[in-house]
Structure formats: C-alpha cells, structure tokens
N, CA, C and O atoms as CSV, one atom per row, in Angstrom:
chain,resi,resn,atom,element,x,y,z
A,1,MET,N,N,-38.184,-0.526,-39.027
A,1,MET,CA,C,-38.739,-0.062,-37.955
A,1,MET,C,C,-38.930,-1.166,-36.635
A,1,MET,O,O,-38.963,-2.329,-37.038
A,2,THR,N,N,-38.996,-1.094,-35.887
A,2,THR,CA,C,-38.814,-1.079,-34.458
A,2,THR,C,C,-40.374,-1.963,-34.160
A,2,THR,O,O,-41.305,-1.159,-34.110
A,3,GLN,N,N,-40.724,-3.126,-34.000
A,3,GLN,CA,C,-41.716,-3.406,-33.149
A,3,GLN,C,C,-42.304,-3.093,-31.753
A,3,GLN,O,O,-41.939,-3.553,-30.670
A,4,ARG,N,N,-43.178,-2.314,-31.984
A,4,ARG,CA,C,-43.923,-1.957,-30.289
A,4,ARG,C,C,-45.221,-1.915,-30.409
A,4,ARG,O,O,-45.673,-1.546,-31.493
A,5,ASP,N,N,-45.883,-2.182,-29.626
A,5,ASP,CA,C,-47.241,-2.070,-29.068
A,5,ASP,C,C,-48.283,-0.595,-29.094
A,5,ASP,O,O,-49.496,-0.573,-28.890
A,6,ASP,N,N,-47.335,0.638,-29.425
A,6,ASP,CA,C,-47.918,1.566,-28.712
A,6,ASP,C,C,-48.600,2.101,-29.811
A,6,ASP,O,O,-48.423,1.888,-31.010
A,7,GLU,N,N,-49.330,2.757,-29.293
A,7,GLU,CA,C,-50.566,3.381,-30.283
A,7,GLU,C,C,-50.252,4.238,-31.405
A,7,GLU,O,O,-50.788,4.186,-32.512
A,8,TYR,N,N,-49.099,5.241,-30.930
A,8,TYR,CA,C,-48.647,6.124,-31.429
A,8,TYR,C,C,-47.217,5.872,-32.185
A,8,TYR,O,O,-46.554,4.931,-31.747
A,9,ILE,N,N,-46.875,6.347,-32.877
A,9,ILE,CA,C,-45.403,6.189,-33.713
A,9,ILE,C,C,-44.540,7.242,-33.451
A,9,ILE,O,O,-45.165,8.241,-33.805
A,10,THR,N,N,-43.867,7.453,-33.190
A,10,THR,CA,C,-42.646,8.491,-32.278
A,10,THR,C,C,-41.741,7.889,-33.566
A,10,THR,O,O,-41.917,6.944,-34.336
A,11,ARG,N,N,-40.587,9.003,-33.404
A,11,ARG,CA,C,-39.708,9.360,-34.305
A,11,ARG,C,C,-38.551,8.262,-33.907
A,11,ARG,O,O,-37.900,7.806,-34.847
A,12,ASP,N,N,-38.335,7.933,-32.948
A,12,ASP,CA,C,-37.522,7.038,-32.095
A,12,ASP,C,C,-37.443,5.450,-32.674
A,12,ASP,O,O,-36.499,4.726,-32.990
A,13,MET,N,N,-38.763,5.294,-32.656
A,13,MET,CA,C,-38.985,3.954,-33.883
A,13,MET,C,C,-38.790,3.700,-35.336
A,13,MET,O,O,-39.029,2.732,-36.057
A,14,LEU,N,N,-38.385,4.632,-35.492
A,14,LEU,CA,C,-37.977,4.495,-37.524
A,14,LEU,C,C,-36.680,4.636,-37.470
A,14,LEU,O,O,-36.134,5.528,-36.821
A,15,THR,N,N,-36.061,3.744,-38.165
A,15,THR,CA,C,-34.932,3.493,-38.853
A,15,THR,C,C,-34.635,4.479,-39.872
A,15,THR,O,O,-35.421,5.327,-40.294
A,16,LYS,N,N,-33.142,4.251,-40.317
A,16,LYS,CA,C,-32.793,4.711,-41.936
A,16,LYS,C,C,-33.386,4.074,-42.819
A,16,LYS,O,O,-33.274,4.242,-44.033
A,17,ASN,N,N,-34.085,3.270,-42.237
A,17,ASN,CA,C,-34.414,2.243,-43.492
A,17,ASN,C,C,-36.289,2.520,-43.769
A,17,ASN,O,O,-36.794,2.076,-44.800
A,18,SER,N,N,-37.090,3.227,-42.806
A,18,SER,CA,C,-37.854,3.455,-42.745
A,18,SER,C,C,-38.157,4.896,-44.292
A,18,SER,O,O,-39.114,4.685,-45.038
A,19,TYR,N,N,-37.469,5.894,-44.489
A,19,TYR,CA,C,-37.035,6.620,-45.083
A,19,TYR,C,C,-37.000,5.819,-46.748
A,19,TYR,O,O,-37.328,6.581,-47.657
A,20,GLU,N,N,-36.788,4.985,-46.989
A,20,GLU,CA,C,-36.212,4.653,-48.062
A,20,GLU,C,C,-37.355,3.912,-49.072
A,20,GLU,O,O,-38.153,3.249,-48.410
A,21,GLY,N,N,-37.603,3.883,-50.512
A,21,GLY,CA,C,-38.146,3.419,-51.516
A,21,GLY,C,C,-38.152,3.996,-52.603
A,21,GLY,O,O,-37.188,4.704,-52.891
A,22,ASN,N,N,-39.104,3.867,-53.389
A,22,ASN,CA,C,-38.970,4.381,-54.527
A,22,ASN,C,C,-39.129,5.354,-54.909
A,22,ASN,O,O,-39.032,5.521,-56.125
A,23,ASN,N,N,-39.525,6.722,-53.834
A,23,ASN,CA,C,-39.750,7.899,-54.259
A,23,ASN,C,C,-38.220,8.698,-53.851
A,23,ASN,O,O,-37.622,8.664,-52.775
A,24,PHE,N,N,-37.879,9.353,-55.025
A,24,PHE,CA,C,-36.217,9.610,-54.525
A,24,PHE,C,C,-36.353,11.101,-55.287
A,24,PHE,O,O,-37.293,11.305,-56.056
A,25,ALA,N,N,-35.273,12.193,-54.995
A,25,ALA,CA,C,-35.004,13.352,-55.224
A,25,ALA,C,C,-34.103,13.247,-55.741
A,25,ALA,O,O,-33.234,12.427,-55.446
A,26,GLU,N,N,-34.027,14.405,-57.070
A,26,GLU,CA,C,-33.521,14.354,-58.094
A,26,GLU,C,C,-33.411,15.933,-58.440
A,26,GLU,O,O,-34.272,16.600,-59.013
A,27,GLY,N,N,-32.094,16.400,-57.940
A,27,GLY,CA,C,-32.191,18.282,-57.914
A,27,GLY,C,C,-33.539,18.619,-57.051
A,27,GLY,O,O,-33.680,18.162,-55.917
A,28,ASN,N,N,-34.424,19.372,-57.612
A,28,ASN,CA,C,-35.235,20.146,-56.909
A,28,ASN,C,C,-36.912,19.477,-57.177
A,28,ASN,O,O,-38.025,19.864,-56.820
A,29,VAL,N,N,-36.259,17.899,-58.259
A,29,VAL,CA,C,-37.332,17.282,-58.472
A,29,VAL,C,C,-38.239,16.220,-57.518
A,29,VAL,O,O,-37.392,15.841,-56.709
A,30,VAL,N,N,-39.148,15.727,-57.270
A,30,VAL,CA,C,-39.787,14.435,-57.045
A,30,VAL,C,C,-39.777,13.355,-57.673
A,30,VAL,O,O,-40.457,13.257,-58.695
A,31,LYS,N,N,-39.448,12.901,-57.477
A,31,LYS,CA,C,-39.608,11.491,-58.559
A,31,LYS,C,C,-40.022,9.969,-58.246
A,31,LYS,O,O,-39.831,9.656,-57.071
A,32,TYR,N,N,-40.343,9.362,-58.743
A,32,TYR,CA,C,-41.345,7.562,-58.293
A,32,TYR,C,C,-40.656,7.006,-59.280
A,32,TYR,O,O,-40.742,7.488,-60.410
A,33,ASP,N,N,-39.750,5.749,-58.991
A,33,ASP,CA,C,-39.655,4.580,-59.650
A,33,ASP,C,C,-40.368,3.578,-60.026
A,33,ASP,O,O,-40.089,2.568,-59.381
A,34,LEU,N,N,-41.206,3.427,-60.831
A,34,LEU,CA,C,-42.366,2.698,-60.713
A,34,LEU,C,C,-41.592,1.060,-61.285
A,34,LEU,O,O,-42.379,0.147,-61.538
A,35,GLN,N,N,-40.326,0.849,-61.421
A,35,GLN,CA,C,-39.569,-0.209,-60.962
A,35,GLN,C,C,-39.842,-1.535,-62.808
A,35,GLN,O,O,-39.757,-2.714,-63.152
A,36,ASN,N,N,-40.125,-0.381,-63.262
A,36,ASN,CA,C,-40.271,-1.311,-64.833
A,36,ASN,C,C,-39.732,-0.400,-65.740
A,36,ASN,O,O,-40.310,-0.397,-66.827
A,37,GLY,N,N,-38.689,0.467,-65.606
A,37,GLY,CA,C,-37.784,0.777,-66.314
A,37,GLY,C,C,-37.978,2.362,-66.708
A,37,GLY,O,O,-37.253,3.185,-67.267
A,38,LYS,N,N,-39.637,2.406,-66.011
A,38,LYS,CA,C,-40.052,3.897,-65.830
A,38,LYS,C,C,-39.726,4.790,-64.228
A,38,LYS,O,O,-39.300,4.425,-63.132
A,39,ILE,N,N,-40.140,5.982,-64.749
A,39,ILE,CA,C,-39.970,6.918,-63.761
A,39,ILE,C,C,-41.210,8.253,-63.959
A,39,ILE,O,O,-41.439,8.964,-64.937
A,40,ASN,N,N,-41.728,8.224,-62.852
A,40,ASN,CA,C,-42.897,9.490,-63.053
A,40,ASN,C,C,-42.210,10.772,-61.865
A,40,ASN,O,O,-41.623,10.539,-60.809
A,41,VAL,N,N,-42.535,12.147,-62.488
A,41,VAL,CA,C,-42.451,12.830,-61.650
A,41,VAL,C,C,-43.633,12.999,-60.740
A,41,VAL,O,O,-44.850,12.930,-60.913
A,42,ILE,N,N,-42.673,13.303,-59.466
A,42,ILE,CA,C,-44.190,13.664,-58.686
A,42,ILE,C,C,-44.108,15.274,-58.467
A,42,ILE,O,O,-45.274,15.662,-58.549
A,43,CYS,N,N,-43.368,16.235,-58.257
A,43,CYS,CA,C,-43.829,17.296,-57.948
A,43,CYS,C,C,-42.284,18.170,-58.025
A,43,CYS,O,O,-41.268,17.735,-57.482
A,44,PHE,N,N,-42.334,19.395,-58.760
A,44,PHE,CA,C,-41.231,19.963,-58.523
A,44,PHE,C,C,-41.130,21.126,-57.095
A,44,PHE,O,O,-42.208,21.602,-56.740
A,45,CYS,N,N,-40.013,21.501,-56.412
A,45,CYS,CA,C,-39.884,21.791,-54.737
A,45,CYS,C,C,-39.243,23.162,-55.329
A,45,CYS,O,O,-39.000,23.455,-56.499
A,46,SER,N,N,-39.070,23.834,-54.247
A,46,SER,CA,C,-37.989,24.936,-54.517
A,46,SER,C,C,-36.835,25.275,-54.605
A,46,SER,O,O,-36.329,26.292,-55.080
A,47,ASP,N,N,-36.150,23.871,-53.849
A,47,ASP,CA,C,-35.047,23.513,-53.534
A,47,ASP,C,C,-34.639,21.963,-53.901
A,47,ASP,O,O,-35.485,21.301,-54.503
A,48,GLU,N,N,-33.386,21.355,-53.566
A,48,GLU,CA,C,-33.396,20.132,-53.318
A,48,GLU,C,C,-34.100,19.777,-52.116
A,48,GLU,O,O,-35.166,19.162,-52.153
A,49,ASN,N,N,-33.440,20.208,-50.859
A,49,ASN,CA,C,-33.713,20.285,-49.950
A,49,ASN,C,C,-35.229,19.449,-49.748
A,49,ASN,O,O,-35.597,18.275,-49.721
A,50,VAL,N,N,-35.693,20.450,-49.657
A,50,VAL,CA,C,-37.344,20.367,-50.069
A,50,VAL,C,C,-37.935,19.072,-50.453
A,50,VAL,O,O,-38.755,18.349,-49.886
A,51,ALA,N,N,-37.097,18.941,-51.927
A,51,ALA,CA,C,-37.856,17.776,-52.960
A,51,ALA,C,C,-37.013,15.987,-51.834
A,51,ALA,O,O,-37.629,14.923,-51.900
A,52,LYS,N,N,-35.442,16.111,-50.838
A,52,LYS,CA,C,-35.653,15.218,-50.630
A,52,LYS,C,C,-36.313,14.825,-49.062
A,52,LYS,O,O,-36.420,13.647,-48.720
A,53,GLY,N,N,-36.702,15.871,-48.240
A,53,GLY,CA,C,-37.866,15.529,-47.358
A,53,GLY,C,C,-39.427,14.621,-47.961
A,53,GLY,O,O,-40.193,13.703,-47.667
A,54,ILE,N,N,-39.164,15.656,-48.960
A,54,ILE,CA,C,-40.926,15.430,-49.721
A,54,ILE,C,C,-40.148,13.557,-49.930
A,54,ILE,O,O,-40.165,12.607,-49.148
A,55,ALA,N,N,-39.869,13.626,-50.586
A,55,ALA,CA,C,-39.324,11.836,-51.073
A,55,ALA,C,C,-39.421,11.252,-49.852
A,55,ALA,O,O,-40.240,10.333,-49.882
A,56,GLU,N,N,-38.824,11.443,-48.594
A,56,GLU,CA,C,-38.828,10.773,-47.178
A,56,GLU,C,C,-39.365,10.169,-46.874
A,56,GLU,O,O,-39.404,8.971,-46.595
A,57,GLY,N,N,-40.348,11.634,-46.891
A,57,GLY,CA,C,-42.139,11.447,-46.213
A,57,GLY,C,C,-42.829,10.474,-47.110
A,57,GLY,O,O,-43.588,9.649,-46.601
A,58,LEU,N,N,-42.645,10.495,-48.322
A,58,LEU,CA,C,-43.468,9.603,-48.729
A,58,LEU,C,C,-43.269,8.317,-48.802
A,58,LEU,O,O,-44.115,7.470,-48.516
A,59,ASN,N,N,-41.958,8.064,-49.251
A,59,ASN,CA,C,-41.620,6.446,-48.646
A,59,ASN,C,C,-42.099,5.972,-47.041
A,59,ASN,O,O,-42.636,4.886,-46.824
A,60,LEU,N,N,-41.874,6.741,-46.231
A,60,LEU,CA,C,-42.061,6.732,-45.135
A,60,LEU,C,C,-43.439,6.560,-44.775
A,60,LEU,O,O,-43.487,5.847,-43.774
A,61,LEU,N,N,-44.585,6.909,-45.163
A,61,LEU,CA,C,-45.610,6.439,-45.610
A,61,LEU,C,C,-46.101,5.116,-46.256
A,61,LEU,O,O,-46.978,4.367,-45.823
A,62,ASP,N,N,-45.416,4.993,-47.293
A,62,ASP,CA,C,-45.605,4.069,-48.031
A,62,ASP,C,C,-45.456,2.931,-47.298
A,62,ASP,O,O,-46.335,2.087,-47.127
A,63,ASN,N,N,-43.986,2.895,-46.721
A,63,ASN,CA,C,-43.849,2.194,-45.612
A,63,ASN,C,C,-44.797,1.797,-44.309
A,63,ASN,O,O,-45.126,0.792,-43.678
A,64,LEU,N,N,-44.935,2.658,-44.310
A,64,LEU,CA,C,-46.008,2.136,-42.746
A,64,LEU,C,C,-47.306,1.549,-43.194
A,64,LEU,O,O,-47.899,0.605,-42.670
A,65,GLU,N,N,-47.676,2.275,-44.286
A,65,GLU,CA,C,-48.744,1.826,-44.833
A,65,GLU,C,C,-48.796,0.134,-45.218
A,65,GLU,O,O,-49.889,-0.423,-45.123
A,66,ALA,N,N,-47.674,-0.609,-45.622
A,66,ALA,CA,C,-47.018,-1.782,-45.882
A,66,ALA,C,C,-46.891,-2.340,-45.112
A,66,ALA,O,O,-46.888,-3.551,-45.332
A,67,ASP,N,N,-46.717,-1.916,-43.827
A,67,ASP,CA,C,-46.519,-2.890,-42.501
A,67,ASP,C,C,-47.627,-2.781,-41.771
A,67,ASP,O,O,-47.456,-2.770,-40.552
A,68,GLY,N,N,-48.963,-2.677,-42.267
A,68,GLY,CA,C,-50.724,-2.466,-41.973
A,68,GLY,C,C,-50.703,-1.637,-40.959
A,68,GLY,O,O,-51.402,-1.844,-39.967
A,69,ILE,N,N,-49.791,-0.447,-41.084
A,69,ILE,CA,C,-50.409,0.620,-39.913
A,69,ILE,C,C,-51.381,1.268,-40.358
A,69,ILE,O,O,-51.332,1.592,-41.545
A,70,GLU,N,N,-52.153,1.521,-39.827
A,70,GLU,CA,C,-53.722,2.544,-40.735
A,70,GLU,C,C,-53.195,3.979,-40.643
A,70,GLU,O,O,-52.526,4.303,-39.661
A,71,VAL,N,N,-53.416,4.696,-41.446
A,71,VAL,CA,C,-52.753,6.030,-41.591
A,71,VAL,C,C,-54.646,6.855,-41.498
A,71,VAL,O,O,-55.565,6.522,-42.245
A,72,LYS,N,N,-54.740,7.945,-40.359
A,72,LYS,CA,C,-56.323,8.210,-40.587
A,72,LYS,C,C,-56.176,8.995,-41.341
A,72,LYS,O,O,-55.025,9.430,-41.364
A,73,LYS,N,N,-57.257,9.682,-42.450
A,73,LYS,CA,C,-57.061,10.671,-43.148
A,73,LYS,C,C,-58.135,11.817,-41.888
A,73,LYS,O,O,-59.038,11.487,-41.120
A,74,LEU,N,N,-57.505,13.195,-42.163
A,74,LEU,CA,C,-58.322,14.217,-41.578
A,74,LEU,C,C,-59.742,14.555,-42.094
A,74,LEU,O,O,-59.942,13.932,-43.136
A,75,LYS,N,N,-60.506,15.108,-41.836
A,75,LYS,CA,C,-61.628,16.030,-42.922
A,75,LYS,C,C,-61.163,17.379,-43.256
A,75,LYS,O,O,-60.937,18.107,-42.290
A,76,TYR,N,N,-60.993,17.813,-44.316
A,76,TYR,CA,C,-60.770,19.544,-44.586
A,76,TYR,C,C,-61.949,20.109,-44.191
A,76,TYR,O,O,-63.153,19.949,-44.396
A,77,ARG,N,N,-60.954,21.089,-43.323
A,77,ARG,CA,C,-62.021,22.104,-42.914
A,77,ARG,C,C,-61.982,23.379,-43.502
A,77,ARG,O,O,-61.435,24.134,-42.699
A,78,PRO,N,N,-62.294,23.953,-44.493
A,78,PRO,CA,C,-61.869,25.027,-44.880
A,78,PRO,C,C,-62.176,26.656,-44.146
A,78,PRO,O,O,-63.366,26.937,-44.005
A,79,THR,N,N,-61.508,27.330,-43.853
A,79,THR,CA,C,-61.221,27.859,-43.529
A,79,THR,C,C,-61.645,29.791,-43.584
A,79,THR,O,O,-61.446,30.336,-44.670
A,80,GLY,N,N,-62.048,30.436,-42.727
A,80,GLY,CA,C,-62.428,32.030,-43.322
A,80,GLY,C,C,-63.827,31.882,-43.714
A,80,GLY,O,O,-64.439,32.837,-44.190
C-alpha cells in the first residue's frame, strides 16, 4: 500500500498486493492457509466470485491491521 497521512483509506491507495495473503478461494469455498501444512475452511459461498471477494476482503483487513491501521468496530444495533 502507498504511504499517506490521510484520515481515511481510499481505493486508489491500495495495490494488488493489498489483497494477497493467507486467505484464498477454491471454487465456492473460502480457506485459510495456516502456513504449517494445514488449511482451515472459513465459509462456503453461493458461487466462486463471492468466495474470491470474501478472501480478498479478509486479506485486505489482515494487511491493514498488520500495517498498524486501526480498524474501528461498529456497535451492533438491532432493528425492529
């Protein structure tokens, strides 16, 4: 990722490497490589495009957190 002092991360700040990591899609399954010869299944998706997007999103989150970016957690507010 490129280095900037902005308060928010925008799409133009991300590179292809931002989406690479231990999460990957195999068909419609999202998996996590434990780097010890074992692989965990994270979830099953409706199709392989959804699985690829989820794997890339998880990798992006992991990479941002590894770079020291604080990820704010939203409080759950039930509706209804």
